[in-house]
C-alpha positions as CSV (number, residue, x, y, z in Angstrom):
1,X,0.0,0.0,0.0
2,X,1.5,3.3,-0.9
3,X,1.9,6.1,1.6
4,X,-1.1,8.2,0.4
5,X,-3.5,5.2,0.7
6,X,-2.1,4.3,4.1
7,X,-2.6,7.9,5.4
8,X,-6.1,8.1,3.9
9,X,-7.1,4.8,5.4
10,X,-5.7,5.8,8.8
11,X,-7.5,9.1,8.6
12,X,-10.8,7.6,7.7
13,X,-10.6,5.1,10.5
14,X,-9.8,7.9,12.9
15,X,-12.7,10.0,11.6
16,X,-15.1,7.0,11.9
17,X,-14.0,6.3,15.5
18,X,-14.3,10.0,16.5
19,X,-17.8,10.2,14.9
20,X,-19.0,7.2,16.9
21,X,-17.3,8.5,20.1
22,X,-19.0,11.8,19.7
23,X,-22.3,10.0,19.3
24,X,-21.6,8.3,22.6
25,X,-20.9,11.6,24.3
26,X,-24.2,13.1,22.9
27,X,-26.3,10.1,24.0
28,X,-24.7,10.3,27.5
29,X,-25.5,14.0,27.7
30,X,-29.1,13.3,26.8
31,X,-29.3,10.6,29.5
32,X,-29.3,7.7,27.2
33,X,-26.7,5.6,29.0
34,X,-27.5,2.4,27.0
35,X,-27.0,4.2,23.7
36,X,-23.8,5.8,25.0
37,X,-22.5,2.4,26.2
38,X,-23.2,0.9,22.8
39,X,-21.4,3.7,21.0
40,X,-18.3,3.5,23.2
41,X,-18.3,-0.3,22.8
42,X,-18.4,0.1,19.0
43,X,-15.4,2.4,19.1
44,X,-13.4,0.0,21.3
45,X,-14.2,-2.9,19.0
46,X,-13.2,-1.0,15.8
47,X,-10.1,-2.6,14.1
48,X,-7.2,-0.2,13.9
49,X,-9.0,2.6,15.8
50,X,-6.4,5.0,17.2
51,X,-5.3,4.3,20.7
52,X,-6.2,7.7,22.0
53,X,-9.8,7.4,20.8
54,X,-10.1,3.9,22.2
55,X,-8.7,5.1,25.5
56,X,-11.3,7.9,25.7
57,X,-14.1,5.5,24.9
58,X,-12.8,3.0,27.5
59,X,-12.7,5.7,30.1
60,X,-16.2,7.0,29.4
61,X,-17.6,3.5,29.3
62,X,-15.9,2.9,32.7
63,X,-17.6,6.0,34.1
64,X,-21.0,4.7,33.0
65,X,-20.3,1.3,34.4
66,X,-19.3,2.8,37.7
67,X,-22.4,4.9,37.8
68,X,-24.5,1.8,37.3
69,X,-22.6,0.0,40.2
70,X,-20.9,-2.4,37.8
71,X,-17.5,-1.8,39.4
72,X,-15.9,-4.9,38.0
73,X,-16.6,-3.9,34.5
74,X,-15.4,-0.3,35.2
75,X,-12.2,-1.6,36.7
76,X,-11.7,-3.9,33.6
77,X,-12.0,-0.9,31.3
78,X,-9.7,1.3,33.4
79,X,-7.1,-1.5,33.6
80,X,-7.3,-1.9,29.8
81,X,-6.3,1.8,29.5
82,X,-3.4,1.3,31.8
83,X,-1.9,-1.5,29.7
84,X,-2.4,0.1,26.3
85,X,0.8,0.0,24.2
86,X,0.6,3.7,23.5
87,X,0.2,5.8,26.6
88,X,-2.4,8.5,26.4
89,X,-1.1,10.7,29.2
90,X,-4.2,12.6,30.4
91,X,-6.5,9.6,30.0
92,X,-4.1,7.2,31.7
93,X,-3.7,9.5,34.7
94,X,-7.4,9.9,35.0
95,X,-7.9,6.1,34.8
96,X,-5.3,5.6,37.5
97,X,-7.1,8.0,39.8
98,X,-10.5,6.4,39.1
99,X,-9.1,2.9,39.8
100,X,-7.7,4.1,43.1
101,X,-11.2,5.5,44.0
102,X,-12.9,2.2,43.0
103,X,-10.4,0.3,45.2
104,X,-11.0,2.6,48.2
105,X,-14.8,2.0,47.8
106,X,-14.3,-1.7,47.5
107,X,-12.0,-1.7,50.6
108,X,-14.6,0.4,52.6
109,X,-17.4,-1.9,51.6
110,X,-15.4,-5.0,52.6
111,X,-14.5,-3.4,55.9
112,X,-18.1,-2.5,56.6
113,X,-19.2,-6.0,55.7
114,X,-16.6,-7.5,58.0
115,X,-17.6,-5.2,60.8
116,X,-21.3,-6.2,60.4
117,X,-20.3,-9.9,60.6
118,X,-18.3,-9.4,63.7
119,X,-21.1,-7.5,65.5
120,X,-23.8,-10.0,64.7
């Protein structure tokens, strides 16, 4: 494949991924979390989608999962960002902070549960 075709193909994949990502943002803003989750999942599953767009989609999907109380799924998405081959600095830092918060919540819940068991 010549350079022009490669650049055009890369640009079109990026454009498609960004379009779907923006759709997810719009649906989330309108309160349609299922539609937003679907859009973010489509971006994540796109072959050859740029790492930065996938990272943003993973992060936003993790936020939606956490809001629904699906902390294991949120943690899985955040961990996926952390191990991406190309670091996306701002998103990676935000994912790390969010993972720490999820872990603190989990630890607090486990501690409360252990306390309830010991007092009953």
